[in-house]
C-alpha positions in Angstrom: -104.7 2.6 -10.0 -105.8 1.6 -6.5 -103.4 -0.3 -4.2 -104.0 -4.3 -4.0 -104.1 -5.8 -0.6 -104.2 -9.5 -1.6 -100.7 -10.5 -0.9 -100.8 -9.0 2.6 -100.7 -11.4 5.5 -103.2 -12.0 7.3 -103.8 -10.1 11.1 -103.6 -13.5 12.7 -100.3 -14.3 10.8 -98.6 -11.1 10.8 -95.1 -11.0 12.5 -93.3 -7.2 12.3 -90.0 -8.9 13.5 -89.8 -10.7 10.0 -89.8 -7.2 8.1 -86.9 -6.0 7.1 -86.3 -2.2 8.1 -82.5 -1.6 7.5 -83.2 0.4 4.7 -85.3 3.0 6.5 -82.9 3.0 9.4 -80.1 3.7 7.1 -82.1 6.6 5.6 -83.4 8.3 8.6 -80.6 7.5 11.0 -78.9 10.7 12.9 -75.0 10.6 12.3 -73.7 12.1 15.3 -69.8 12.7 13.5 -71.7 14.6 10.9 -74.8 16.3 12.9 -72.3 18.2 15.3 -69.4 18.9 13.4 -70.8 22.7 13.5 -71.1 22.7 17.2 -67.7 23.6 19.2 -67.3 23.6 23.3 -65.5 26.8 25.0 -63.9 26.0 28.2 -61.9 28.1 30.5 -64.4 30.6 30.5 -65.0 32.7 34.1 -67.5 31.6 36.6 -70.2 34.3 36.9 -73.4 34.6 38.7 -76.4 34.1 36.6 -77.4 37.3 36.5 -74.2 38.1 34.7 -74.7 35.2 32.6 -76.1 37.4 29.6 -73.3 39.7 29.8 -70.6 36.9 29.5 -72.3 35.7 26.5 -72.5 38.8 24.6 -68.3 39.3 25.4 -67.8 35.8 24.4 -69.9 36.6 21.1 -67.5 38.9 20.1 -64.4 36.8 19.8 -66.8 34.0 18.5 -68.2 35.8 15.6 -65.1 37.3 14.0 -64.5 34.0 12.5 -67.7 32.7 11.8 -71.6 33.1 11.9 -73.7 32.4 15.1 -75.9 34.3 17.7 -76.6 34.2 21.5 -79.8 31.9 20.8 -77.0 29.2 19.6 -74.7 29.6 22.7 -75.9 27.4 25.7 -73.9 28.4 28.9 -75.2 25.6 31.4 -75.8 26.6 35.2 -74.8 24.7 38.4 -77.5 22.5 40.2 -78.3 25.2 42.3 -78.8 27.4 39.5 -76.8 30.1 40.8 -73.4 30.0 38.6 -72.1 29.4 35.8 -69.5 26.4 35.0 -67.0 28.1 33.2 -68.1 26.4 29.7 -70.3 26.6 26.7 -71.6 24.8 23.8 -71.7 27.1 20.7 -73.4 26.2 17.2 -71.7 27.9 13.7 -74.0 27.6 11.0 -71.0 25.4 8.7 -68.8 23.1 10.1 -66.1 24.8 8.3 -66.7 27.8 10.3 -66.5 25.8 13.6 -63.2 24.2 12.1 -61.7 28.0 11.5 -63.3 29.0 15.4 -61.0 26.0 16.7 -57.8 27.0 14.4 -57.8 30.9 15.3 -59.8 31.0 18.9 -58.0 27.9 20.8 -56.0 29.4 23.7 -57.2 32.9 23.2 -56.5 35.0 26.2 -60.0 36.8 28.3 -58.1 38.4 30.5 -54.9 37.9 32.9 -56.5 34.9 34.6 -58.9 33.2 32.0 -57.7 31.6 28.6 -60.4 30.2 26.4 -59.9 26.7 24.9 -62.3 25.9 21.8 -62.5 22.2 20.7 -64.9 20.0 18.5 -68.2 19.2 20.3 -67.5 15.4 18.2 -63.9 15.0 20.2 -66.2 13.9 23.3 -67.9 10.9 20.8 -64.0 10.5 19.7 -62.2 10.2 23.0 -65.1 9.5 25.3 -67.2 7.1 23.8 -67.7 3.2 25.0 -64.7 1.5 25.3 -62.7 4.5 25.6 -62.9 5.3 29.4 -63.2 2.7 31.6 -66.2 3.0 33.8 -64.4 1.6 37.2 -62.0 3.6 38.6 -58.5 2.4 39.1 -56.0 4.9 41.1 -53.3 6.6 38.5 -49.7 5.2 39.1 -47.4 7.8 39.8 -43.8 7.3 38.8 -41.0 7.3 41.5 -39.5 11.1 41.2 -36.6 11.3 39.0 -34.0 14.3 39.5 -34.1 15.8 36.4 -30.6 17.1 34.9 -29.4 20.7 36.2 -29.3 22.5 33.2 -27.4 25.2 34.2 -24.8 23.1 36.2 -21.6 24.3 34.3 -22.4 27.9 36.2 -21.3 26.2 39.4 -17.6 25.7 38.5 -15.4 27.3 41.4 -13.1 28.5 39.3 -15.5 30.4 36.9 -14.4 29.0 34.1 -16.3 28.6 30.4 -16.8 26.1 28.5 -16.2 25.7 24.7 -17.0 23.4 21.6 -14.0 21.6 19.4 -15.2 20.1 16.4 -12.9 18.3 14.6 -13.0 15.3 12.0 -15.9 13.2 12.8 -15.6 14.0 16.8 -17.2 16.4 19.0 -15.5 17.6 22.2 -16.7 20.0 25.1 -13.7 21.2 26.9 -12.9 23.9 29.9 -11.1 26.6 29.2 -8.0 26.9 31.4 -5.5 30.4 31.4 -2.4 28.1 31.6 -3.0 24.7 31.4 -4.3 22.9 28.1 -7.8 22.5 27.7 -9.7 19.7 30.2 -12.1 17.3 28.0 -15.5 17.1 29.4 -16.8 15.1 26.7 -15.8 13.6 23.3 -18.2 12.0 20.9 -17.9 10.7 17.4 -20.7 11.8 14.6 -22.1 13.4 17.4 -23.8 16.0 14.2 -24.1 15.4 10.6 -23.3 19.0 9.6 -22.6 21.6 12.4 -23.2 22.3 16.2 -24.6 25.3 17.8 -25.4 26.4 21.5 -28.6 28.0 22.5 -28.7 31.5 23.3 -28.2 31.1 27.0 -25.8 27.9 27.0 -29.1 26.0 28.1 -28.9 23.6 25.2 -26.5 22.0 22.4 -27.9 21.6 19.4 -27.0 18.8 16.8 -28.3 18.5 13.3 -29.3 15.1 11.6 -31.1 13.7 8.8 -34.3 13.2 10.5 -34.2 16.9 12.7 -32.6 18.6 15.3 -31.6 17.0 18.9 -30.9 19.1 21.7 -28.7 17.9 24.4 -28.2 19.1 28.3 -27.1 18.5 31.9 -23.6 17.5 33.1 -24.8 14.2 31.6 -24.8 15.3 28.0 -28.5 13.6 27.8 -30.5 14.0 25.0 -33.6 16.3 26.0 -35.7 17.3 23.0 -36.0 16.1 19.6 -37.4 18.0 16.8 -38.8 16.2 13.9 -37.6 18.0 10.9 -36.3 16.0 8.2 -33.7 17.2 6.1 -33.2 20.3 8.1 -30.3 22.7 7.2 -30.5 25.9 9.6 -32.0 26.7 13.4 -32.5 29.9 14.9 -33.7 30.0 18.9 -35.7 32.7 20.5 -33.9 34.8 22.8 -35.7 33.2 25.8 -34.9 29.5 24.1 -38.6 28.6 24.4 -39.2 28.5 20.6 -37.1 27.3 18.0 -37.1 27.9 14.2 -36.3 24.9 11.8 -35.4 25.4 7.8 -34.8 23.1 5.1 -34.4 24.1 1.4 -36.4 20.8 0.4 -40.1 20.8 1.1 -41.5 18.4 3.6 -43.4 15.6 2.6 -45.7 14.6 5.3 -47.5 11.4 5.3 -51.0 11.1 7.0 -50.6 9.6 10.4 -47.0 11.0 11.2 -46.4 11.0 15.1 -45.4 14.8 15.3 -46.4 16.4 12.0 -49.4 16.9 10.5 -50.7 17.4 7.0 -50.6 21.3 7.9 -46.8 20.9 7.4 -46.6 19.4 4.0 -45.0 20.9 1.6 -43.3 23.8 3.8 -39.9 24.7 4.6 -39.6 26.4 8.0 -41.4 25.2 11.2 -41.5 27.1 14.6 -41.3 24.7 17.4 -42.4 24.9 21.1 -39.3 23.3 23.0 -40.9 22.1 26.0 -43.6 20.2 24.3 -41.3 19.4 21.1 -44.3 20.1 19.2 -44.8 22.6 15.9 -46.7 25.2 16.2 -46.6 26.8 12.9 -45.2 26.1 9.4 -44.5 28.3 6.2 -43.2 28.3 3.0 -40.2 29.9 1.6 -40.4 33.7 0.4 -38.4 34.9 -2.6 -35.7 37.2 -1.5 -35.6 40.8 -2.1 -33.7 42.5 -5.1 -33.6 42.2 -9.0 -33.7 38.8 -10.4 -31.5 39.4 -13.3 -28.4 41.6 -14.1 -28.2 44.1 -16.9 -26.9 41.8 -19.1 -29.9 39.5 -19.0 -28.4 36.8 -16.5 -29.9 35.5 -13.3 -28.6 36.6 -10.2 -28.0 34.0 -7.7 -29.6 35.5 -4.3 -28.8 34.7 -0.8 -31.0 33.3 1.6 -32.4 35.7 4.4 -31.4 34.5 7.6 -33.1 34.3 10.1 -36.0 34.9 8.3 -38.3 34.9 11.2 -36.8 37.8 13.6 -37.9 37.8 17.3 -38.6 40.7 19.6 -36.5 41.0 22.7 -38.7 39.1 25.0 -39.9 36.5 22.4 -43.5 37.6 22.9 -43.3 38.2 19.2 -41.6 36.8 16.0 -42.0 38.9 12.6 -41.5 38.0 8.8 -41.1 40.3 5.9 -42.7 39.6 2.8 -40.0 41.6 0.5 -41.4 44.9 -1.2 -45.2 44.6 0.4 -45.7 44.1 4.3 -44.3 42.7 7.6 -46.3 40.3 9.2 -45.9 40.2 13.1 -47.0 36.8 15.1 -47.8 36.6 18.6 -46.2 33.9 20.9 -47.4 31.3 22.2 -50.5 30.9 19.5 -48.4 32.2 16.9 -51.5 34.4 15.4 -51.2 37.1 13.3 -51.4 40.5 15.3 -54.6 41.8 14.8 -55.2 39.5 12.0 -53.5 41.7 9.5 -50.0 42.2 8.3 -48.3 45.7 8.6 -48.4 47.0 4.8 -45.1 49.0 4.0 -44.7 49.3 0.3 -41.2 48.4 -1.0 -39.5 47.1 2.6 -36.3 45.9 2.1 -35.4 44.8 5.6 -36.1 45.3 9.3 -34.8 44.9 13.0 -35.9 44.1 16.1 -34.8 46.5 19.2 -32.4 44.1 21.0 -34.0 44.9 24.2 -36.9 46.8 25.5 -36.5 50.4 25.4 -38.0 53.1 27.9 -38.7 55.9 25.5 -38.8 59.3 27.3 -42.6 60.1 28.2 -43.9 56.5 27.4 -44.6 54.1 30.2 -46.4 51.9 28.6 -45.4 48.4 27.3 -43.7 48.2 23.7 -41.2 46.7 21.7 -39.6 48.4 18.6 -38.4 47.7 15.3 -36.4 49.4 12.8 -37.4 49.7 8.8 -36.4 50.8 5.7 -37.6 51.3 2.1 -36.1 52.7 -1.0 -36.6 55.4 -3.5 -40.1 54.4 -4.9 -40.5 56.8 -8.3 -40.6 60.5 -7.1 -40.8 59.6 -3.5 -37.7 59.2 -0.9 -36.1 56.3 0.5 -37.4 56.2 4.1 -36.6 54.9 7.8 -39.0 54.3 10.1 -39.0 53.1 13.8 -42.5 51.1 15.0 -44.0 50.3 18.1 -45.7 47.0 18.8 -48.7 46.2 19.7 -49.9 49.5 18.7 -47.8 49.6 15.7 -47.5 53.4 16.0 -44.9 54.9 13.6 -43.1 56.8 16.0 -40.4 58.2 14.0 -39.7 58.4 10.1 -36.6 60.1 7.9 -36.4 60.6 4.4 -33.4 59.7 2.5 -32.0 60.3 -1.4 -29.8 59.0 -3.4 -29.6 55.8 -1.6 -28.1 52.7 -3.2 -28.5 50.5 0.4 -28.8 50.6 3.7 -27.9 48.5 6.8 -29.7 48.9 10.4 -27.7 48.3 13.8 -28.8 48.5 16.9 -27.2 49.2 19.8 -27.6 46.6 22.5 -29.5 48.4 25.1 -31.7 50.0 22.4 -30.5 53.5 23.2 -29.4 54.1 19.4 -30.3 52.5 16.2 -27.6 53.5 13.5 -28.6 53.4 10.2 -25.5 53.2 7.6 -26.9 54.4 4.2 -24.7 54.1 0.8 -25.1 57.4 -1.2 -24.6 57.6 -5.1 -23.6 60.8 -6.6 -26.0 62.1 -9.1 -24.1 60.4 -12.2 -24.0 57.3 -10.3 -20.5 56.6 -10.6 -19.3 57.1 -6.5 -20.6 56.2 -3.5 -20.3 57.6 -0.2 -21.9 56.3 3.4 -23.2 59.0 6.2 -24.6 57.5 9.6 -28.2 58.6 10.5 -28.1 57.9 14.3 -31.8 57.6 16.2 -31.7 58.8 19.7 -34.3 56.0 20.6 -34.6 57.3 24.5 -34.5 61.1 24.0 -37.3 63.4 23.8 -38.8 63.1 20.3 -35.9 60.7 18.8 -33.7 63.1 17.5 -31.5 62.2 14.5 -27.6 62.6 14.6 -25.9 62.7 10.8 -22.8 62.0 10.8 -21.8 62.7 6.9 -18.0 63.3 7.1 -17.0 60.1 6.1 -15.5 60.2 2.6 -15.6 56.5 1.5 -17.8 53.8 1.6 -18.2 51.7 5.2 -17.7 48.0 5.0 -18.4 47.2 8.3 -20.0 49.1 11.5 -20.2 47.6 15.4 -21.7 49.4 18.6 -19.7 48.6 21.7 -22.1 46.2 23.8 -23.5 47.9 26.9 -21.8 51.2 25.5 -21.7 54.3 23.1 -18.7 54.2 21.0 -18.6 52.5 17.9 -16.2 51.3 15.2 -16.2 51.1 11.7 -14.3 50.3 8.7 -13.9 52.0 5.2 -13.0 51.1 2.0 -12.2 53.1 -1.4 -12.8 52.1 -4.8 -10.9 49.5 -6.3 -9.2 50.2 -9.6 -11.1 48.2 -12.4 -9.4 44.6 -13.0 -7.2 45.2 -9.7 -6.3 41.6 -8.4 -5.9 43.3 -4.7 -8.8 44.8 -2.9 -8.1 48.1 -1.8 -6.9 49.2 1.4 -9.1 50.0 4.1 -9.1 52.5 7.0 -10.3 51.9 10.7 -12.3 54.9 12.5 -13.4 55.0 16.4 -15.9 57.1 17.5 -17.2 58.2 21.0 -19.7 61.0 22.7 -18.4 64.3 24.0 -18.1 64.7 27.7 -21.3 66.9 28.9 -22.5 68.1 32.4 -25.9 66.4 32.1 -26.9 62.6 31.8 -27.7 63.1 28.1 -25.1 61.4 26.1 -23.2 64.3 24.1 -23.3 64.3 20.2 -20.4 61.8 18.8 -17.2 62.8 18.1 -14.2 61.2 15.8 -11.3 59.9 18.0 -8.7 58.6 15.2 -8.5 57.1 11.9 -6.0 54.4 11.0 -5.2 54.5 7.5 -3.6 51.8 5.1 -4.9 48.5 6.4 -6.8 45.3 5.1 -8.8 45.0 8.3 -12.6 44.0 7.3 -14.1 42.5 10.5 -14.5 44.6 14.0 -15.5 41.9 17.1 -15.8 43.5 20.7 -15.7 42.1 23.8 -19.0 41.3 25.0 -18.7 43.7 28.3 -17.1 46.5 26.2 -14.2 48.5 26.2 -11.7 46.1 24.4 -12.0 45.4 20.6 -10.4 43.2 18.0 -10.1 44.7 14.5 -9.2 41.7 12.3 -8.5 40.8 8.8 -10.8 37.4 7.9 -11.2 35.7 5.0 -8.2 36.8 3.2 -5.0 34.9 1.7 -3.0 38.1 1.8 -3.6 39.4 5.3 -4.4 38.3 8.5 -4.1 41.0 11.2 -5.2 41.3 14.8 -5.0 44.5 16.2 -6.2 44.7 20.3 -7.4 48.1 21.5 -8.7 49.5 24.5 -10.9 52.4 24.9 -10.2 53.3 28.6 -6.5 53.0 28.5 -5.4 54.0 32.0 -2.3 55.9 30.9 -2.0 59.6 29.9 -4.7 61.1 27.7 -3.8 63.3 24.6 -5.2 66.9 24.9 -7.3 66.9 22.0 -9.1 64.0 23.5 -9.7 65.5 26.6 -13.1 66.2 26.1 -14.0 62.7 24.5 -15.5 59.9 26.9 -12.4 57.6 25.3 -8.8 56.8 25.6 -7.7 55.2 23.0 -5.0 52.6 22.9 -3.4 49.9 20.7 -2.4 47.3 23.1 -1.1 44.4 20.8 -0.8 43.1 17.3 -0.9 39.9 16.4 -1.4 37.2 13.0 -3.1 33.9 12.4 -2.9 32.9 8.9 -5.7 32.0 7.1 -8.3 33.3 10.2 -11.9 32.6 8.9 -13.5 33.2 12.6 -13.2 34.9 15.3 -15.3 34.9 18.5 -14.9 36.3 22.2 -15.8 34.1 25.6 -19.0 35.3 27.7 -16.6 36.7 30.3 -14.7 39.2 27.7 -11.2 37.6 29.0 -10.4 35.4 26.2 -10.9 36.1 22.4 -10.2 32.3 20.1 -9.3 33.1 16.3 -9.8 29.8 14.3 -9.2 28.7 10.7 -11.8 26.2 9.8 -11.6 23.8 6.9 -15.2 24.5 5.7 -13.6 27.6 4.3 -10.2 26.8 3.4 -7.6 23.5 4.0 -4.7 25.3 5.0 -3.0 25.3 8.7 -6.5 24.6 10.4 -6.5 24.8 14.2 -6.7 27.8 16.7 -5.3 30.3 18.9 -6.4 31.7 21.8 -5.5 35.0 23.2 -6.1 37.2 26.3 -8.0 40.2 26.0 -4.9 42.4 25.8 -4.0 40.4 22.6 -1.3 38.1 24.7 -0.7 34.7 22.7 -1.8 31.9 25.9 -2.1 28.6 23.0 -1.9 27.6 19.3 -3.2 24.6 18.3 -3.0 23.0 14.8 -6.0 20.3 14.7 -6.4 18.5 11.3 -9.6 18.5 10.1 -10.8 21.4 12.0 -14.5 22.5 11.6 -15.7 24.7 14.1 -15.1 26.5 17.6 -17.7 27.7 19.8 -17.5 29.4 23.2 -20.7 28.0 25.6 -23.1 31.1 26.4 -23.5 32.3 29.8 -27.2 33.7 30.8 -28.1 37.0 31.9 -26.6 38.3 35.3 -29.0 38.3 38.4 -27.1 41.1 39.8 -28.6 44.4 39.6 -27.2 47.2 38.0 -26.7 48.7 41.4 -24.7 45.4 42.9 -22.7 45.2 39.5 -21.3 48.6 39.9 -20.3 47.7 43.7 -18.4 44.6 42.1 -16.8 46.9 39.6 -15.9 49.5 42.4 -14.2 46.7 45.0 -12.9 44.7 41.8 -9.5 44.5 43.4 -10.8 43.0 46.5 -12.5 40.2 44.8 -9.2 39.6 42.4 -7.2 38.9 45.2 -9.3 36.1 45.7 -9.0 34.7 42.3 -5.2 35.4 42.4 -4.9 33.8 45.7 -6.7 30.5 44.0 -4.7 31.0 40.2 -1.3 30.8 43.0 -2.8 27.9 45.2 -3.7 26.0 42.1 -0.3 26.9 40.4 1.8 25.8 43.3 -0.8 22.5 43.8 0.4 21.6 40.0 3.7 22.0 40.9 3.6 20.0 43.6 2.2 17.1 41.8 5.0 17.1 39.7 7.5 17.3 42.2 5.8 14.3 44.3 5.9 12.4 41.0 9.8 13.0 40.4 10.4 11.8 44.2 8.0 8.6 43.9 10.0 7.8 40.7 13.1 8.4 42.3 12.4 6.3 45.4 11.0 3.2 43.5 14.5 3.2 41.2 16.4 3.3 44.6 14.2 0.2 45.9 14.8 -1.5 42.7 18.4 -0.8 42.8 18.6 -2.1 46.8 16.8 -5.2 45.7 18.9 -5.9 42.9 22.3 -5.6 45.0 20.7 -7.9 47.7 19.8 -10.6 44.6 23.0 -10.5 43.2 24.8 -10.8 46.8 22.6 -13.9 47.6 23.6 -15.3 44.3 27.2 -15.1 44.9 26.9 -16.8 48.3 24.9 -19.9 46.8 28.0 -20.2 43.8 30.5 -19.6 46.7 32.0 -16.6 45.1 33.3 -13.7 47.1 30.8 -10.5 48.0 32.6 -8.8 45.1 34.3 -9.3 41.9 38.1 -8.8 41.5 37.3 -5.7 39.5 34.8 -4.2 42.3 37.5 -5.0 44.7 40.3 -3.0 42.5 37.5 0.0 41.7 37.1 0.1 45.9 41.0 0.1 46.4 41.5 2.6 43.8 38.5 4.9 45.4 39.8 4.2 49.1 39.6 7.5 51.1 36.7 9.0 49.0 33.2 9.5 49.8 30.4 9.6 46.8 27.5 12.1 48.0 24.4 12.1 45.9 22.5 15.2 46.1 19.0 16.5 44.4 18.5 19.7 43.9 15.0 21.4 43.1 15.2 24.6 41.2 12.6 26.9 40.2 13.5 28.2 36.5 11.1 30.9 36.0 8.0 32.6 37.9 6.0 35.1 36.6 3.2 36.8 38.4 0.3 39.1 36.6 -1.8 41.1 38.0 -5.2 41.6 35.6 -7.1 44.6 36.5 
């Protein structure tokens, strides 16, 4: 059928502005937001000459194609006006918007070399943030706020007396105090309802952490200002990285995040863990809770209640990595600050039960390159033996393994300087009716990482602890309790140290002594080593505190001549209901406490010096928590520290004189106060007598009454002398080596 033109307007009367083209515009217009979603902008690239441009594009492409499909033709890298150098950025087109989104998530903040970090963003962000109305075309000079002196984050370290601080949480009040050896603690601040559950110091003591329904708050400075807020509703636990740059928060209740939340994104919805950047107060990545390894039901078929593994994310010594274990399957190592998976894949370790990072960066024999180590263990699987392994990160090289048999359980214990890692192995007999323990000690810094085995331990080891910054250790063993016994079995405390050698290599570990028939279950070393407190905690039958010195300066037994220790029991004490023990950072004092969180009998704390001498006992109603404020790492080199120890007596004289001066000042203050009160009383007495004399004159009465005249006549010829004697009742002087 031929078209009809009868209804078309005449040429003379045709007006194209009257025709409605809106449907055609809608159909064929270019939608910028949708059309450019496959484009990304790569910024932060090196500026190179035009002849090196192709080489740079190929280098960048290797990273870009790891997450999506693109090619050299789809990379536009502009040059400057002279056409000689690149401008440090490029436009890249992917096949799909999904690939572009994946590139932004995976490649943003990728380090290209030591000087350049690539930033990847959406091209459409230019339209979103830079469209008309968003940016004023007229330049306005920015307003620079007046400089405000920030809070001094390490202010407490400048205390002239070198005192440490501690937290006391009792009732609804949290207080911070200076610790004084002889006087009552000096209160710095006390606040009601400062936290809703507990308080926690950051590892270097910079921040005080308080817990709230809406999240975590960090406080710092001498004015205790709130410096950081981390919005994690319902938070239950927190864990800092060793350098305080990051923090992990966990809640048993999955997050519910609505669109438009000012801090959290929809990526955090349904998650339990969040890892935060403390400086920006923003989440880096979030995770859900994984199952804890172990059986879900016992032999009778009843469900087994599992304990939460905390911390679930474990930090390397320098906080460059954080790792998480998928029970029985793998260990995932993430690189900071981007929280990207190392080499984009988890480390498959079949049956893995536990792992621990080395607490410092060990310098292994023959290895000068950067590395972090972690130790892991796997149980017996089928005919395969149990295994302990040491792995190097970032290379993922297994540097040492050891096979074990008849293993029931294992615990990993690193020495503070990563010179050793002790694997406490609980072994069962072939009949599986009895347990025994042996220690597998990996000498990490020696050639080939040799393993020393201590298998002379008859009973099960219930506690083990290395000496900080040293090579001695203490362990506690316990026999099997008779079936149905109401009282736990007696324990034994054993002490070990290396033999003396003529070389720099530490000798084999030797048994020093075992103390039998004890009830101890806890080992607490002084943070500087040498002194150790062996205690009984969380027990209703016993509450012993035994203070030992590993370098006693007295005479040494003949049998210990070849050992690097001279063990001596310095003192014993007891603290009924003790639940917690904590040494101060200097190693001079130790606090024992009984918290109402664990029982409600005789709550409070005791303070002892390193020798076990009681300094203070204070019962506190509603006492919950004691926590010493940590100190950051020493700035002195090892040589300077040795020089200080060598001349310790010289330095100690200065502090002794300061102590005596402070004590004399305190005594003078008491005497001055008494003199002031006496002078006030004498002045009052004189005023009263003058007033009385004036009243008698006005009334026409004699200056003295008849009784006073008679009394004066009886005492005629006598003189009353008033004498004030100041006497020091007790004075002691102690010299602390």
